[in-house]
N, C-alpha and C positions, 0 to 999 in steps of 0.2 A: 310294946311293938306297934308300929303304925298299922292303920287299918288296911292299907294296900298290901303290906307284907303278909298279914294274916290271911287275906283273901287268896293270895298266890300260894301260900303254904297249904291251905285247905284244898285247892284245886290240884296241887301236886300229890298229896296223899290219896286223893280220890283216883287219880290216874294210875298211880302205882298199884293200888289195890285192884283196879280193873286189869292191868297188865298181868299181875300175878295170877288172878283167877283165869285169865284167858290162856295163859301159857301152861297150865297144869295139864299134862297129857292124860288121855283116857286110859292108858295102860295101867294107871294106878287103881283103876276101878273096873276095867274090863279086860278080858283076855286079849292077847295079841293075836292077830290073824296070821295066817300061814305066810311063810316067807316067799311062797310062790307068787304072792300078789305083788304087783309092780308099784313103784312110787308114783307112777303116772296115772294110776287108776282113779284118782280123785282126791278130794279133801273134804273135811267136815269141820264144824265148829269144835273148838276145844272146850271152852266153857264160856258162857255168856254171863255168868253170875253165880252167886253161891246157891241160889235156889235151883238153878239149872244143873249144878254139879250134884245135887242130891237125888236127881232122877235116875231111874234105872234105864241104862242105855243098852240097846242091842248092838251086836257085833256089826261093824261096817266092813264091807269087802274092799279094803284098800290097804296100801302099804303104809301111808302116812296118816296120822291122826292130828289134824291141825286146822286152823282157819286164818283169817286175816290177823295180822299182828299190828299193835298200836304202840306208838312211842310218844311220850309227851314232849312237845316243843319247848325250847328254851330251858331244858333241864341242864343244870351246871353243877352237879354234885362232884365230890372228890373222886369217885370211882365211876367207871363206865356203867351205864344203866342197862339192866337186863330187859331185852325186848321180848324174847320168847325162847322156846326150846323145841328143837326138832327131834323126832324119834321115829325109828323104823322097827318093824317086827323082826328084822334080821339081827337086831342088836340083842342077842341072847347070851352073850359072854363067850361063846365058843368060837365065834368067827371074828377075826381081827378086822373091824370095820373102821372107816374114817369118813367123817362128814365134811363135805366140800361146799362152799358158798360162792356163787358167781352172780353177776348182774350189776345193777346201778348201786354204786357206793360200796360194793363188796371189797373188803380189805382196807378201805380208807375210812368210810363212815361206819360200816357194820363189820363186825368180826364174829366168827363162829368157833366155838370150842370143838375141835375135830374129834374129841373123844365123847363128849356128852351131848353135843348138838345145841348148846346154849348160844344164843345170838345176843351180842351186846352192841349198843350204840356208843361209838368212840368219840363223837363230836357233838357239840351243841347244835340242835336242829332248829330250823325256822320254817314254819308251815307256809309263810308268805313267800318264801323263796322256792320251796318245793314241797308239795302236799303229800306225795306218796312215792315209794320206790318199788320197783319190780325186780325181784331177785330169783335165782334158780338154785335149788338145793339138790345134792346128789350124794349117794353113799357109795364108797369104793372100797376095795380090798386094800388094807393098809400095807400089806406086803407086796402085792403085785401092781397096785394102783389101777386095777381093772374095775370098771363100774359094776356094781352088784345090782343096781336098779337104774332104770332110765331117769334122767333129770326131771324134776318137778318144779313148777313156777308158783311163787306166792308173792303177796304184796304186803309191804310194811307202810302203814299210813301214819303220818305225823298228826297227832291230835292237837287241835287248836286250843290256845288259851287267849284270853283277852289282853294282848300285849301291843295293840296298835290303836292309837287314838284316832278319832275322825279328823279329816283334813279337808280344807276348802282349797281345792286346786286352782280355781279361777279367781280367788280373792287376792287383794281387797277389791270391793265392788264400788261402782259409781252408778247412781241412778238419778232420775229427775222426775218431777211431778208438778203439774200446774198449781200455783198458789190458789188458795180458797177452794181446794178440791173437797168433795164430800167425804165423810167418814166411810171407811171401807174401800176407798179407791186403791186399786193395786199399784204398788210402786215398782217392785222387782221381785225376783226369785233367786235364792241362793241354793247351792248344792254342795254337800260334803260327801266324802267317800271314806270307807273304813276297810282296811286291808284284811281284817279278820274274816273267818269263815262265816258267810251269811247263813249257812245251813245249820251249823252246829251251834246251838245255844243262842244267846242274844248279844254276842260279841259285836255284831255288825248292825244291830237294830238301833237306829239313830232317832233322837228327839231334839227339836230345835226350840230355842228360847232366846229372848232379848235380855242381854245383860245391861245395855245402856241405850237410851233413846226413847224411853217412856216418859211421859204419856203420849208422845207425838205419834209413835208407830207401834204396830203389833205384828206378830208373825204366827203363821199357822204351824203348830209343832210337827206336823207330819209332812206337809207339802213345802214348807219353808218359804211361803209367799208372804212378803212384807206388805202391809197395808197402812193407810192413813187411819190414825186412831183419834185425832183431835180436830174439831171443827174450826174453821176460820184461820187457817195458817197463812199469814200474810208475809209475802216476800219482802215487802218494804220494812217489816219489823225484824225478820230473820230470814236469811236466804239459804243457809246451808246447815245441815244437821249431820252428826256423826253417830251412826247406829252400830252397836257391837252385838253380834249374833254368836250364840254358842250352839254346837252340835254335840250331844252326849250319847255314847253307845250304852249297851245293856238296857235299852229301852228307857234310859233316863234314870234308872234305879241307882241306888247307892253302890259304889264300887265301880261304876262305869267310867270309862275314859272320855275325855271331852277335847274339843278343838274350837277355836274362835276365829272370827274374821270381822272385818269392818265394812260397813256400807255407808258411803258418803251420798247423802240425798240432797239434791239441789232443787229449790222451788223455782220453777220458771215463771216468768212475768206474764200477767194478763193485764189488760187495760182497765184497771179499777181505780185510777187516780186521774183527775182532771188537771190540765195545765193551770198554773197559778202565777200571776205577775208578782214579782218581788215587791212592788209598790204600786199603789193605785194611781199615782200622779207622776208623770215625767215632764220635765221642762228642758227645752233646748233653745239656744240662741243661734240663729242662722243668718249669715251675712246675705244681703240682697243680691250680691254678685256671684253667689254660688252657682256653679255650672249645672246644666241640665244633666240628670242622671247621677249627680254627685251625692255622697252620703251626708245627711243632715243630722242623724242621731240613731241610737239603737235602743230597743226595748227587749226585755227577756221575760218569758213565761216559763217557769220551772215545772217539770213533770217528774214525779217520783218513779214513774215507770221507766223502763229501759227499752232500747231498740226502737222498733217501729211504733211501739205503743207510746213512746215519749215524743214522737215527732208531731210538730204543730205547724199550722199555717196562720199567717197574720193578715188581717184586713182592716181597712179604714171604713168604719160603718157610719160615721157621722162627723160633720164639721168641715168637710172638704167639698163644698158645693161647686167651686170653680175648677175642681179636678187639677189642683196644683201639685199635690203630693201623691206618692205611692209608697207602699211598704212591701218589701220582699223578705223571704226567709233564707237565712244562711244555713245551708245544709249541714255544715260542720258544727257550728256552735248553736244552732237552733235559736238564733236571735232574729228579731225583726229589724230590718234595715230601712230607715226612713229616707226617701230620695225625692228629688224634685222632678216633676214632669213639665212644669212651666216656670219661667223666670219670676223671681220675686221683685217687688217694687216697694221700697220703704215708703215712698211718697204716696203710694196708693193705699196700702194696708200694712200696718205695723205689727200685727199679731194674728195668730190662728189658734183655735182650740179643736183638737181632733179626738175622736173616740176610737180606740184600737181594740180589736178582738183577736184572741188567740184560741184556736180550736184544734183538737186532735184530728189527725188525718184518719186514723183507724179507731174503731170503737167496737166494743162487745155489747150487743143488744141485751145480753143477760145481765150486764152490770149497770144498766140504766143510762147508757151514753146517748148522744155524743157529749163529750166533756169540753167546756170552753170557759173563758174568763175574759174580762174587759178591763181596760185601763184608760186614763185620760192623758193626752199629750198636749202640752201647751208650747207653742212656738212663738218666739219673739224675733221679729225681723230686724236685723242690725243694719243701720245706714252705712253704705259704702260709697267711696268716691267713684262715681260713675263717669264714663266719658261723655262728651257733649252729644246732644241728639239733634240731628238736622230736622228742619221743619218738613222736609220731604226726602224720601230715599233717593229720588232721581229728579233732576232739574232739566227742563228743555228750554233753550234760549234760541233766538234768531238774530241774524245780523246780515246787512247787505254786503255783497262782495266788494263794493267800492267804498265801504265805510272807512273813514280816516283813522289814523293811528290814535290810540288812547280813547277811542270812542267807548262809552260804557255799553256793554252788551246786556248785563243783567246782574242780579245780586242773589247770593245764597245766604241762608241764615241757619244758625244752630244755637242751642242754649245748653247750659249745664243743668241737668235735672236735680242735682243735689240741693239741699235746703240752703246751703251757704251761697250757691249761685256764683261760681267763679267766672271771670271774663274768658272769652273765647278768641283764639287767633286762627286765621284761615291761611291755607297754603295750597298751592297746586302741586300735585305729584308729577314731577317732570318726567318720570318714566312714561307717562301718558301724553306728554306734550314735549316731544323731543325737539321740535322746531321752535319751541318757546313762542308760540303764536299768540298766547294770551298771558295777561297778568291779573293778579287779584290783590285787593286791598286787605291786609292782614287784620285790620280792625273791624271792618263792616262787611267783608265778603263780596265787595263790588268787583265784577270781572270786566276788564277792559281789553281792547285789541292792541297787540304789540307789534304785529307785522301784517302787511297787506294780504288779503284773501283772494283766492281764485276759485270760483265755484266749479269751473270746468275741471279743475284738478282734484279738489276735495269738496264733496257736497256736505258732509257731516264731519264734525270734530267732537270726539268723545274724550273728555278729560276727567280726572279724579281730583276732587277737592277734599282736603283734610281739615278737621277742626280740632284744636288742641286747647286744653285748659291752661290758663296762664300760670296757676300755682302748681300744677302737676302735669308736666309735659308728657308723661307716660300714658295719660288718658287721651286717646286719639279716636276720632270717628272719621268715616269716609263716606262720600256721596258721589254719585255719577252725575256729571253735567254734560248734556248733549247739546251741541251748538250747531244749528242749521244755517248754512250760508245761502242767502236769497240771491236769485239771479238778477242781473241788470243787462241791458242790451249793449254788450261790448264786443260782439262777434258778428261779422257780416255773414249772411247765408251763403252756402255753397252747394254745388251738386255733390251728392254723396259719392258719386263715381262718374267716370267719363262715359257719357251716354252716346249711343250711335243709332241713328234712325235710317230707314230705307224708304225710297221714293220710286214708284213705278213710272217708267218713262212714258208709258201710255195711259197714265192715270188722269183723272179729271180734276179740275180745280175744286178746291174745298174739301178734298179727301183728307181724313185724319191719318197722319203718319206716325206720330209719337206723342206719348203723354208722360210728363215728368213732374215730380213733386217739387214745385218751386213757384216763385212769382217773378215775372220778367217784364221788361220794357224793350221792344224791338226797334232797331234803327228804321227810318222811313224808307231807306233804299232796299230793304230786304225783299226778296221775292216770296217770302213766306208771311203768313199772318198768324199772330198768337192770340189765343183767347183764354185768359186766366179763369180757372174753375177749381174752387176748394184747394188752394195751395198747389194746384197742378196746372200744367200748361199743355195745350194741344197745338201742335204745329201743323198748319194746313198749307197746301200748295195754292198759289195765287193764279197760276196758269198751267197749260199742259204742253209747254214747249221744251220740256227737259229731255235731252238726248245724251247718251253716254259718249257718242263720238265727239260731242261738243264739250261737255264737262262731266266727268265721272263722279266727283265728290265735291260737296259744298261744306264749308265751315261757318256755322251760323252763330254769331255772338249773341249771348242772352244775358241780360242784366237782371240779377235776382235781388229784390229789396224786401226787407222784413218790415213789420209794423211797430217796431220799437220806438222808444223816445230817448234820444233821437234815432231816426231810422238808419239802418246800416244796409249797404248794398255791395254786390260784387259781380264781376263780369265772368261768365262761364261760356265755354264753346261747345256747341252741339254739332257733331259730325253727321252729315246726311249723304248717303250713297244713292246713286241713280242705278236702278236694277231693272232687269227684264222680268216681267211678271206674266202669269197666265191670265186668261180672260176673267178668272175668278179673283184676281188680285194677289195670287200667291207668288212670292219671289222665287224665281228659278235660277237666275244667274246675275251676278253683279260685276262680271269681268268684261272688259272691252273685247277680248279674244273670242268671246262667244259669237260675234257677228261674222267671223270668217268660216264658220262651220257650215257644212252642207245643209241645205234647207231640209227640215224634217228629221234630222239626226241630232240626238243629244250627245253630250260628252261621254256618258256611260255606254251608249251604243257604239260609238267610235272606238272606245277602248276594247270592247268585246270583239269587234271585227279585227282589229290589229292583233289581238292575242291569238285568234284563230289562224291568221296568216302566218305568224311566227311558228306556230305549232306544226303547220303543214311543211314549212321549209325545213324544220328540224328532222321531220320524218324522212323527207327526200334525201337529205344529206346522209343520214344513217343508212339508208338502203343502198346508196351508191358506195359508201365505205365498205359495207359488208360484201358487196359483189367484187370489189377490188381485192379484198383479202381472202378470197376463197382459196382453200388449200389445194395445192397441186398433188398429183399421185406421189406417194412416198416410195413405191417400188417400181422399177423399170424391169419388165420381164426380158431377160436376156440370158440365153443359155451360156454365153461366153463370160458372164459376170462372175468374176472371182475376186473377192476383196477381203481385206483383213476385217475381223470382227472388232467393232469399237464398243467398249463397255464404259458407260457413264454411271458413276457411282452415286451421283446426285439426282439421277432420273427417277421419278416416281412412277412405278409401273402399275399394273392392273390389280395389285393386291396379292393376297396369299395364293389364290388359285393360279395367278400368272406364273408363279415360280414352278408350277408343275407342267408348263407348256413344253418343257424339254426334259430329257433324262440325262443327267451328267454322266451316268454310267456308260453311255454310248462311247464317249472318248476313253474312259478308263478300261472298257472291255469291248474292243471292236468286234468280238465274236457275236455281240448282240445285234449286229446290223441285219442279220438274216431275218429277224422277227420284225413285225410291223408294230411301231410304237405310235399309237394315236394320241392326239392332243387331249389333255385332261381339263383344260380350262373351259372349253365349249364343246357343244355337240356338233360335229361336222355334218354338213348337208350331204356330202358324197363319201362313200366308203371306197378306199383303194386297197387293192389286194397287195399283200406284201410282195416286194420284189425278190427275185432270185439273184443271188450273187455267188461268186466263188467262195471258196473256203477262206478262212481268216488268214491263211498264209499267203494268199494271192491278192491281198487288199492293196489297191493303189491309191495314194493320197489324192491325186488329181481326179480320179474317178469318184472317189468318196465325196469330194467337195462338189463336183458337178451333180451328183445324185441329190445331194442335199439342196442345191440351188433349184434343181428341177422340181423337187417336192414342194419347196417353199413357193415357187412361182405358180404352181398349179393347185396349191392348197386353197380351197374356197374360204378357209378361215384364216388366211394370211393377214398380216398387219393391214390396217392400223392397230390391231391388237399387239400389245408389247410381247414379243416372243423372241427369245434368243436362239439363233441358229449356230450350231457348233461347226467351226471351220478349223479349229486348232489341232486336229488329229494329224500326227506326223507319221503314222504307220508303225508297224512292228519291225523292230530291228533296223530302222532307217538310220543311215549315217548322217542324215541332214541335220543341220544345226537349228537355231531358233528361227521361227517364222515371223519375227518382229519386222516392223517397217524398215528398220535400218538394214537388217540382213537381206530383206527382199530387194531393196534398192541397190544393194551392192553385189547382187548375184548376177549370173549370166543369163537370167531368164529374159526372154524376149516378149514377155507379156506386155500388152498395150493397155494402159489405164486411162487413156484420154477420155473414154466414154463416161468416166465418173464425173467429168465436168458438166455433162449434159443432164445429170440427175438433180441439179439444183444447187443452191448455195450451200446446203449442208454437206454435200459430197465434193464440192469444188476443192476444199482444202485437202481432202483425202487424195483427190486426183493429182494435186500438185506434189504431194509427198511421194507418190508412186510414179510420177512422170519421169521419163528417161532423160528429158532435157534438164530437169532439176538436179538429177543425180546421174551424171554420165559415168559410164563404166571406167574403172581405173585400168 
């Protein structure tokens, strides 16, 4: 039989023996207590062992004799396992009793013999799922099902066996540690768990060990901390290690269960390796026409480290005295890129020998850094077909503006710098000589004049000359040629502008009147004298007989001559005005009309006087106009004045308050005439007592209107305020028709409206409408 099966069988028999001893009731050894004792009075241990069962026990005052019951987990026999037996002192044989079980697992996991009180486990139990069950026992009358004792609670505990191996819940693990770490350096810690009971026995007591990974690593058997066990572990030799860890329960003794996990340990890099060139000598051939900043070659220093520890920087430490080369580091490939800082010249120097150094950017002082390495770089300059080179980058030439066609102005020169020395051809870039003013000899670079020049039009001509190799037309060089046109005397001098001078009529002879930049010769008949001074002329009066009445303006011809060869001259005209001046010689007026002005008055004073006179005339005219348009009285006080009320809908009155100057309710309700209705738009100066009149039934229209007219004529607040007087009341119960103008004119009334014509033009038309002559009775 395997060792594992023997161990489990031994544990099983031990548990069964313990259960049997525990479940033996005291009644077999002690008298049963009185039935009057309740099941609820308490409980005591049945038997804790064979030795305990041999002791003499005293009577306990309780109905039940029992303790906690135990059942072995994972038991899988053919019959249900007996857990224990319940017994009461009421069970004497004469009383029909019945045992009843309730609580956790009652009827499903645990069953009770209702006659004997034996409890059996019906299923296989697992302590890791549930460690204990709480149940309730009660004894009842079998016939009546009436409880004979109160229910009593007890516990069935599932006894643990070592049936769960340790487990690494967080595994597998990954850890890292720097290379070259000291022995005993902590790497990581692992943790295993055991589902068995940590209290009962050693089923959950774990011990750790290394199954694989020695001699590089070790582990503490209790704390499970993994440590470095070997000195000088180099990442460059081996970077990753797989360590197998075992956890065993039962304290690591024989028969214990175990579990394993893996730990992948990675050695991290430290800068413990210097950069190393793959070879000590590098050779490159670089053409002399290589552009500035272009790559001429690459060097590489390898570093066994990784990451930042492998990064290097390159420098030229020797052999580049003229600072022609530079070396930079490619961040991606960690290569040194050799580049040009200045152009190469095969004809000047054909080879270079450089010493290049590669050094780590980062270093660890504990590892003896910094780390560096050197290599030699030999560069051979390759001859290239170079373009011609001008003797000067810019040429400055001169030519007279009257130079003849085909006159040689100057020569430009260029040469081929190559060893072979090709012939050179010269050309003018016509984009810089659109007028084709110049030509050039293609063989010797001689520049000649092709068209006449004019300095006054173009003082300088800047053209571009190209030089090309005969054997390779793609090799072209360019140079600037600046041609200055020299002046000759081909333009006569002139006045820059038309000058005008002033002469005081009361001036003295010899007085300076004007100075002009010119040279001149005057006619002998001129009344003026010219004195040349520094290319300027001074015009002087020869006498004092100049009068504006005689001649107001003089036109003086002046001949201007330069000093060229041959000399050039031109005749210009100087205008001289005769003016009136003050005693100090200040010009006041140059017009002839100034002499007809009153003595002592200037033009400004005269204008001011005239403006005042015009202003006074305007004021007088306005005053007279206002007097003529003075308003006549609008109202003629006449007691006989009876007229139709004229309403103008487009007349703008005095505003909102003016609408309250009358009360329209007067016409609508003639009974209100007994009361006095004051004006509401203004406060009257005089107060009138309300008039007394007859009752409303005796109102007469003619009397009503006359009263209204009388009030309006004597009202101190009468118009010009806009106030509407009501005349349209026809009385109560009147058989009269409309009071319109047509009806009035056709009635038999003998009212005379001729007085309306005397009220002014506004009432003249109204008077004509009401005139008897205009509308004769029918």
